[in-house]
C-alpha positions in Angstrom: -114.1 -82.4 71.6 -117.6 -80.0 71.9 -119.2 -78.3 69.3 -119.8 -74.7 70.6 -123.5 -73.7 68.5 -124.4 -70.5 67.1 -125.7 -68.8 70.6 -122.1 -69.5 72.0 -123.0 -72.7 74.1 -121.4 -75.8 74.6 -123.6 -78.8 73.0 -122.7 -81.8 74.7 -123.1 -84.8 72.5 -124.5 -87.8 73.0 -123.2 -91.3 72.9 -123.0 -92.8 69.9 -126.5 -94.7 69.0 -127.8 -96.2 65.2 -127.0 -93.8 62.5 -130.0 -93.4 60.3 -129.0 -94.6 56.5 -128.1 -92.2 54.3 -125.9 -91.6 51.1 -123.9 -88.3 51.0 -123.5 -86.3 48.0 -119.8 -83.2 48.6 -119.3 -80.9 46.5 -116.3 -80.0 47.0 -113.6 -77.2 46.1 -110.4 -79.2 46.8 -109.8 -82.1 44.5 -109.8 -85.9 46.2 -106.3 -86.5 45.4 -104.5 -83.5 46.3 -103.2 -83.0 49.6 -105.4 -85.4 51.9 -106.8 -82.8 54.6 -110.4 -82.1 55.9 -112.8 -83.5 53.4 -110.7 -86.3 53.0 -110.3 -87.2 56.1 -113.9 -86.6 56.9 -115.7 -88.3 54.2 -113.4 -91.5 54.1 -114.5 -92.1 57.8 -118.1 -91.1 56.6 -118.1 -93.8 53.7 -117.3 -96.6 56.1 -121.5 -96.3 56.7 -122.1 -94.9 53.9 -122.1 -94.4 50.3 -120.9 -91.5 48.9 -120.3 -89.0 45.4 -117.9 -86.9 45.8 -118.2 -84.2 43.4 -115.0 -81.7 42.4 -115.2 -78.6 41.3 -114.8 -78.5 37.2 -112.2 -78.6 35.3 -112.1 -76.5 31.9 -110.2 -77.6 28.7 -109.1 -76.2 25.2 -110.6 -77.0 21.9 -112.7 -79.0 23.8 -116.7 -78.8 22.4 -118.5 -80.9 24.7 -118.7 -81.9 28.5 -116.0 -84.8 29.4 -116.8 -86.6 33.0 -114.5 -89.4 34.4 -116.2 -91.5 37.6 -114.1 -93.9 39.4 -113.9 -95.3 42.3 -111.1 -94.9 44.8 -109.0 -97.0 46.1 -109.0 -98.5 49.5 -112.2 -96.9 49.9 -114.8 -98.2 48.2 -118.0 -96.6 48.9 -116.6 -93.3 47.2 -117.1 -92.7 44.1 -115.6 -89.4 42.7 -116.9 -87.2 39.5 -114.6 -85.3 38.3 -116.0 -82.8 34.7 -114.2 -80.9 32.0 -115.9 -78.4 30.4 -115.5 -76.2 27.5 -113.3 -73.6 28.7 -115.1 -71.1 25.6 -117.7 -71.4 28.5 -115.6 -70.4 31.7 -117.4 -67.1 32.0 -121.3 -68.5 31.4 -121.8 -68.9 35.1 -125.5 -70.0 34.1 -124.8 -72.8 31.8 -122.0 -74.4 34.0 -124.3 -74.2 36.8 -126.7 -75.9 34.8 -124.1 -78.2 33.0 -123.4 -79.0 36.6 -126.4 -80.3 37.3 -127.0 -82.1 34.6 -123.9 -84.7 35.0 -124.5 -85.1 38.5 -128.4 -86.2 38.1 -127.4 -88.1 35.0 -124.6 -90.4 36.9 -127.5 -90.6 39.8 -129.8 -91.8 37.7 -127.4 -94.5 36.2 -126.3 -97.4 37.6 -124.4 -95.9 40.8 -127.5 -93.8 41.7 -129.1 -97.3 42.3 -127.1 -97.1 45.6 -128.2 -94.1 46.7 -130.5 -93.4 49.1 -132.2 -90.5 51.8 -129.2 -87.8 50.3 -127.4 -85.8 52.0 -125.6 -82.7 50.5 -122.6 -81.4 52.1 -121.0 -79.1 50.5 -117.2 -77.6 50.6 -117.5 -75.4 47.4 -120.2 -72.7 47.6 -119.9 -71.9 44.0 -121.9 -75.2 43.9 -125.1 -73.9 45.8 -127.2 -72.2 42.9 -126.3 -76.0 40.8 -127.8 -78.1 42.9 -129.4 -77.2 46.8 -132.6 -78.5 46.4 -132.1 -80.1 43.1 -131.5 -83.4 44.6 -134.6 -84.2 46.3 -132.0 -84.3 49.2 -133.0 -84.2 52.8 -130.5 -82.1 54.3 -127.9 -79.5 53.3 -124.6 -79.8 55.3 -122.0 -76.6 55.1 -118.8 -77.8 55.9 -117.2 -74.2 56.3 -113.2 -74.8 56.4 -111.9 -71.7 55.1 -113.2 -68.5 54.1 -113.0 -68.8 50.5 -113.8 -65.6 49.4 -110.2 -64.1 50.7 -108.3 -66.4 48.9 -106.3 -65.5 45.6 -108.6 -66.0 42.4 -111.8 -66.6 43.9 -115.1 -65.4 41.5 -116.4 -62.2 42.6 -119.9 -64.4 42.9 -118.5 -66.8 45.7 -119.6 -64.3 48.9 -123.1 -64.2 47.5 -123.4 -67.8 47.0 -122.2 -68.2 50.3 -124.3 -66.5 51.9 -126.8 -68.2 49.9 -125.6 -71.4 50.9 -125.9 -70.6 54.9 -129.7 -69.4 54.3 -130.2 -73.0 53.5 -128.1 -75.2 55.2 -129.6 -77.0 57.6 -126.2 -78.0 59.1 -123.1 -75.5 59.6 -119.3 -77.0 60.7 -117.1 -74.4 61.0 -113.2 -74.9 61.0 -112.4 -73.2 63.5 -113.3 -70.7 66.5 -112.7 -67.9 64.1 -114.3 -68.6 61.4 -117.9 -69.8 63.8 -118.0 -66.3 65.0 -118.2 -64.8 61.4 -121.0 -67.7 59.9 -122.4 -68.7 63.6 -124.9 -65.0 63.0 -126.2 -66.7 59.3 -127.0 -69.7 60.5 -128.4 -70.6 64.2 -127.2 -74.2 63.5 -123.8 -73.6 63.1 -120.9 -75.2 65.0 -117.1 -75.4 65.8 -115.2 -78.2 65.1 -111.5 -77.8 64.2 -109.7 -80.2 62.5 -108.5 -83.6 64.0 -105.3 -86.0 63.5 -104.8 -89.1 62.8 -102.1 -89.4 65.9 -100.9 -93.0 65.3 -99.6 -92.2 61.5 -97.6 -88.9 62.7 -96.7 -90.4 65.6 -94.1 -92.8 63.4 -91.7 -89.7 63.4 -90.8 -90.6 66.7 -90.3 -94.0 66.3 -86.2 -95.2 66.5 -87.1 -97.8 63.3 -88.7 -95.1 61.2 -85.6 -93.5 58.3 -85.4 -90.2 56.9 -85.8 -89.7 53.8 -82.9 -89.7 51.2 -83.4 -86.3 50.1 -82.8 -84.6 53.7 -80.8 -87.3 55.3 -77.4 -85.6 55.8 -78.9 -82.3 55.2 -76.5 -79.4 58.1 -78.5 -78.9 61.3 -81.0 -78.0 62.7 -83.6 -78.8 59.9 -86.5 -76.9 59.9 -89.2 -78.1 57.9 -92.6 -77.3 56.8 -95.3 -79.9 55.7 -98.5 -78.0 53.7 -99.8 -76.1 50.2 -97.3 -73.9 49.4 -98.9 -70.7 48.3 -100.1 -67.3 48.9 -100.2 -67.7 53.0 -96.9 -68.1 52.8 -94.6 -65.9 54.1 -91.7 -65.9 51.9 -89.4 -63.1 53.2 -89.5 -64.5 55.9 -88.5 -68.0 55.0 -86.1 -66.1 53.3 -84.5 -64.4 56.8 -84.9 -67.7 58.3 -82.3 -69.6 55.4 -80.1 -66.3 55.7 -80.0 -66.9 59.1 -79.1 -70.4 60.2 -76.3 -72.7 59.4 -79.1 -75.0 59.1 -81.4 -76.0 57.0 -85.3 -75.5 55.5 -87.1 -77.4 53.8 -90.4 -77.0 52.8 -92.3 -80.0 51.2 -96.1 -79.9 49.5 -97.3 -78.9 45.7 -97.4 -75.2 44.7 -100.2 -73.4 43.9 -101.5 -69.9 42.6 -98.2 -69.0 43.3 -95.2 -68.8 40.4 -92.2 -71.3 41.9 -90.3 -68.9 40.4 -90.7 -65.9 42.2 -89.6 -68.2 45.5 -86.5 -67.1 47.4 -83.3 -69.6 46.6 -80.9 -70.0 48.9 -77.8 -73.1 49.1 -79.6 -73.9 52.2 -83.8 -73.6 51.3 -85.1 -76.2 49.8 -88.5 -76.5 47.7 -89.0 -80.6 47.6 -92.9 -80.6 46.2 -95.7 -82.4 47.2 -94.9 -86.2 48.9 -97.5 -88.6 49.5 -99.7 -88.1 52.9 -97.9 -91.7 54.1 -94.4 -90.4 53.3 -95.1 -86.9 55.6 -93.6 -89.0 59.1 -90.7 -90.0 57.6 -89.7 -85.8 56.5 -91.3 -84.9 59.7 -89.1 -88.0 61.2 -85.8 -85.3 59.5 -87.1 -82.1 61.1 -85.3 -80.9 64.5 -88.7 -77.7 64.0 -91.8 -77.6 62.9 -92.3 -74.3 61.1 -95.5 -72.8 60.5 -94.1 -69.8 58.7 -98.1 -68.4 57.5 -97.9 -64.6 55.7 -100.3 -62.2 58.0 -102.4 -61.6 55.2 -106.3 -61.7 53.6 -105.8 -65.3 52.6 -104.4 -66.3 56.7 -107.2 -64.4 58.7 -109.6 -67.5 59.2 -107.3 -70.2 59.0 -107.0 -73.1 60.9 -104.5 -74.8 60.2 -104.7 -79.0 59.7 -100.7 -79.3 60.2 -100.9 -78.0 63.8 -102.1 -81.7 65.2 -99.9 -83.1 63.1 -96.6 -81.5 64.4 -97.7 -82.0 67.5 -98.0 -86.0 66.8 -95.2 -86.2 65.2 -93.1 -84.7 69.0 -91.2 -82.1 67.5 -90.9 -78.4 68.3 -93.5 -76.0 66.7 -93.5 -72.8 65.9 -95.3 -70.4 63.8 -96.1 -67.3 63.1 -99.1 -65.1 65.2 -102.5 -66.7 63.5 -104.8 -65.6 65.6 -107.0 -69.4 66.0 -103.0 -70.6 66.5 -103.0 -67.9 69.1 -106.1 -68.5 70.4 -106.2 -73.0 70.6 -102.2 -73.9 70.8 -100.0 -70.6 72.6 -98.9 -73.3 75.7 -97.8 -75.4 72.7 -96.6 -73.4 70.2 -93.9 -70.7 70.5 -96.1 -67.9 68.4 -93.3 -65.4 66.9 -94.3 -62.3 66.3 -92.0 -60.8 63.2 -89.8 -62.2 61.2 -86.6 -61.7 63.4 -88.3 -63.1 66.2 -89.4 -66.1 64.6 -85.9 -67.0 63.3 -84.9 -66.5 67.2 -87.2 -68.8 67.9 -86.6 -71.7 65.6 -83.1 -71.8 66.9 -84.2 -71.9 70.8 -86.7 -74.9 69.7 -83.8 -76.6 68.1 -81.2 -75.9 70.5 -83.2 -76.6 73.4 -86.7 -78.3 73.0 -89.6 -78.2 75.8 -90.4 -80.8 76.8 -93.3 -80.2 78.7 -94.6 -78.3 75.7 -93.8 -81.4 73.1 -96.0 -83.6 76.1 -98.8 -80.6 75.9 -98.7 -81.6 72.2 -98.8 -85.3 72.5 -101.8 -85.2 74.3 -103.7 -82.7 73.2 -103.2 -84.8 69.4 -104.4 -88.0 71.4 -107.6 -86.0 72.3 -108.3 -85.1 69.0 -108.8 -88.0 66.5 -110.3 -87.7 63.3 -113.0 -90.2 64.8 -113.7 -87.9 67.5 -114.7 -85.1 65.1 -117.0 -87.7 63.1 -118.6 -88.7 65.6 -119.6 -85.5 67.0 -120.8 -84.5 63.1 -122.8 -87.9 63.0 -124.6 -86.8 65.6 -125.4 -82.9 64.8 -126.8 -85.1 61.0 -129.0 -87.7 63.0 -130.2 -85.0 65.2 -131.5 -83.1 62.2 -132.3 -85.6 59.9 -134.7 -86.8 62.9 -135.9 -83.4 63.3 -136.4 -83.0 59.6 -138.4 -86.5 59.5 -140.5 -85.8 62.1 -141.6 -81.8 59.9 -142.4 -83.9 57.2 -144.7 -86.2 58.7 -146.4 -84.0 60.8 -146.8 -82.1 57.4 -148.3 -85.1 55.3 
């Protein structure tokens, strides 16, 4: 995959060379143990070469007088440590204190035994709210912003987020945008902005096509066809569409994924509509194995204006037909693979057609696209951009000295 630079030209990535040593401090709005997606995919691969401190956005707890922290090593990724900070709920509205306390906690960790293995720090932001606390505060060499979503449009986003993201875009040395539309929105605010959509572990999801793999017991035996979704269940889902699909089919609709920011009591309930909750990443190919059609049932609202769903390539790697609502980045990139339905009745009809007559040409194109867009290939490109920025920064520092 090639990156698009801020002026719209294509940047040809150099062949991989020896990466200069650096450590990474990540500031993430997503928890490490949440759904395994872009931050975990990228950072786990960077940790093969670099020490990582993954700093989660703070939690708040009632009846807590003093800040509590939990620092742990990640199983299977020994170079990654996750820092969770729990703050007193009574200070939730004290933004200045929160910034100061977040900075104090991270500094205390880096001044301790763990910090002895950290040098030449690169700060990597997913969470724009962290910029005031940390940008320029850890003696970092670079600031990276991986802009995976337009977080200001998500339900519950703090009003301060828009201003802080502009601050982050102003100070970032390199910006990675998670899709074409969000790249177009950010490139004018940072000239060193590159578009890299999500990748896929094609080998992992291709297990869904292996004859020996068995579908999980909780979907085995459901009336077919099975229309399935894998991902977070939140305000981006079109619940009216799901109810219509369930009402219109003799088959089953299966939703696999944790819910957040929505009340499960408000979900439409039908005998053939199954809300299974979250499942481990390792189990996802088994669920896809039991699907006849993979769903991307996104609502067309503010929260989906800029999304570039990770699941598109993951679904392609399973070899299943895919039906989506007309999310702009999906239409722009994948309309020759994914069936696009512009309204609720069209979505239901497309699902039934895909189940009855899967289009082999679409499936083959999807499999090929998944094979070309591995997480490893994208991370190699990101490493090159970071290396170039480090060399420029170090050359500038030497000339200034």
